C-alpha positions, 0 to 999 in steps of 0.5 A: 500500500502506498501513501497518497502523494503530498500536495505541492506548495502551490496547492497548499497556498491555493487551498489556504488562500481559498479558505482565507477568502471565505473567512474574509468575506464572511467576517469583513465583507460589509466592513468599511475598514481596509482589511486585506488577507494574504497568504505568504510562503517562505521564511516567516520573519522575512516574508512578514517584514517584507510584506509589511514594508511594501504595503505600509501595514499599520497592523498585522494579525496572524492566526495559528492553525490550531482548531478547537471545538467549543472553545476547549482548552488543552 
């Protein structure tokens, strides 16, 4: 039995972007605030600083990939 092939970086980025787009639409679709969601790939510190500098970001919000049900704590 062989394991299924792993997704490529491009496939993972596309899936993350689609998920982020849905989240942004559901939570900020009618917002008057200038909110942008972006998925970056690379060395986190370098990518974040470069993006923030290039876009004159005033705030950066990052989430984790941990999903919990019903606000359970570990």
